[in-house]
Wavefront OBJ file of the C-alpha trace (Angstrom):
o trace
v -1.722 8.734 9.495
v 1.301 6.791 8.341
v 2.706 7.206 4.863
v 0.504 5.592 2.245
v 1.811 2.848 0.021
v 2.252 4.023 -3.533
v 1.450 2.487 -6.879
v 3.035 3.532 -10.130
v 4.843 6.350 -8.355
v 1.583 7.846 -7.139
v 0.652 7.675 -3.433
v -2.315 5.445 -2.631
v -4.067 8.346 -0.893
v -3.931 10.332 -4.161
v -5.358 7.391 -6.097
v -8.202 7.085 -3.587
v -8.846 10.838 -3.892
v -8.984 10.403 -7.669
v -11.423 7.470 -7.410
v -13.738 9.503 -5.168
v -13.647 12.416 -7.626
v -14.225 10.144 -10.629
v -17.331 8.642 -9.048
v -18.826 12.162 -8.914
v -22.087 11.021 -7.349
v -23.485 9.597 -4.111
v -20.951 6.741 -4.271
v -18.027 9.163 -4.148
v -19.644 11.060 -1.285
v -20.274 7.801 0.587
v -16.750 6.467 0.046
v -15.327 9.818 1.148
v -17.488 9.855 4.300
v -16.521 6.282 5.231
v -12.846 7.022 4.567
v -13.039 9.975 6.958
v -14.591 7.763 9.645
v -11.820 5.197 9.166
v -9.159 7.890 9.564
v -10.982 9.373 12.566
v -11.041 5.945 14.212
v -7.336 5.373 13.555
v -4.998 8.232 12.671
v -2.253 5.616 12.074
v -4.227 3.753 9.397
v -2.288 3.037 6.205
v -4.020 3.593 2.889
v -3.106 1.213 0.099
v -4.154 0.689 -3.527
v -4.377 -3.006 -4.427
v -5.887 -5.464 -6.832
v -5.994 -3.213 -9.871
v -7.751 -0.329 -8.185
v -9.199 -1.140 -4.781
v -8.758 1.221 -1.830
v -7.485 -0.725 1.191
v -7.057 0.431 4.785
v -4.545 -1.463 6.918
v -3.144 -1.499 10.440
v -0.915 -4.512 11.136
v -2.854 -6.239 8.353
v -5.867 -5.408 6.228
v -8.779 -3.829 8.068
v -11.138 -3.297 5.139
v -11.453 -2.561 1.453
v -13.714 0.004 -0.182
v -15.274 -1.015 -3.459
v -17.805 0.942 -5.464
v -20.377 -0.626 -7.750
v -23.301 0.785 -9.697
v -25.791 0.522 -6.845
v -23.654 0.016 -3.735
v -20.508 1.038 -1.898
v -19.127 -2.093 -0.241
v -16.765 -2.075 2.735
v -15.364 -5.567 3.174
v -13.668 -6.390 6.472
v -10.903 -8.956 5.988
v -11.544 -10.657 9.353
v -15.133 -9.532 9.786
v -16.445 -12.957 10.754
v -14.296 -12.772 13.901
v -15.590 -9.369 14.986
v -18.474 -8.643 17.302
v -21.052 -6.486 15.532
v -23.631 -5.475 18.144
v -25.031 -2.712 15.906
v -25.536 -5.258 13.088
v -23.676 -3.151 10.519
v -22.603 -6.204 8.535
v -25.300 -6.877 5.959
v -23.412 -8.712 3.215
v -21.125 -11.738 2.822
v -22.671 -13.157 5.979
v -22.215 -16.815 5.029
v -18.430 -16.758 4.685
v -16.010 -18.038 7.287
v -13.679 -15.047 7.205
v -14.966 -11.831 5.644
v -18.018 -9.700 6.318
v -19.154 -6.619 4.431
v -21.273 -3.537 4.792
v -23.234 -2.636 1.668
v -24.305 0.999 1.580
v -26.991 1.974 -0.925
v -27.872 5.465 -2.086
v -29.473 7.480 0.706
v -28.408 5.082 3.470
v -26.417 6.260 6.465
v -24.138 4.151 8.629
v -24.007 4.745 12.387
v -20.645 6.527 12.650
v -19.934 5.531 16.269
v -20.747 1.872 15.615
v -18.626 1.920 12.447
v -15.624 3.419 14.238
v -16.026 0.796 16.988
v -15.922 -1.903 14.302
v -12.738 -0.376 12.835
v -11.158 -0.330 16.297
v -12.188 -3.934 16.938
v -10.575 -4.976 13.638
v -7.383 -3.139 14.601
v -7.372 -4.792 18.026
v -7.712 -8.212 16.379
v -4.852 -7.467 13.959
v -2.536 -6.114 16.644
v -3.289 -8.931 19.104
v -1.503 -11.437 16.925
v -4.450 -13.791 17.400
v -5.702 -15.698 14.430
v -9.176 -14.888 13.202
v -11.812 -17.202 14.587
v -14.724 -17.483 12.212
v -18.241 -17.361 13.524
v -20.678 -19.534 11.679
v -23.668 -17.814 10.161
v -26.895 -18.556 12.001
l 1 2 3 4 5 6 7 8 9 10 11 12 13 14 15 16 17 18 19 20 21 22 23 24 25 26 27 28 29 30 31 32 33 34 35 36 37 38 39 40 41 42 43 44 45 46 47 48 49 50 51 52 53 54 55 56 57 58 59 60 61 62 63 64 65 66 67 68 69 70 71 72 73 74 75 76 77 78 79 80 81 82 83 84 85 86 87 88 89 90 91 92 93 94 95 96 97 98 99 100 101 102 103 104 105 106 107 108 109 110 111 112 113 114 115 116 117 118 119 120 121 122 123 124 125 126 127 128 129 130 131 132 133 134 135 136 137 138
């Protein structure tokens, strides 16, 4: 993994660790599990801390963000509308022209192989230099 961007003198990876610890419930466990899958899919992923406290994973551009809310952990893919999703992991923000998200509720599991494939597809899109091509919602 490449060096994380830092904020306020503290590395982004430390701030993400802190967020996971602060959640101290299923949301922290879920965010931690998804973070591990992201790193497993791409050891060169860069962790960032943006927008007043949002974990961001990048590789030649933003791959996804990891937000936590009261009843959901949301992974928003910056160019998700341009990605093939044969496992139908995207279940949120389906009407937009650019982004797509995966909402994970308490007790839900995400297919790890399908998720890593989605991460790799997002990386391939970023590194190709091609512009995102939105797919219209059906």
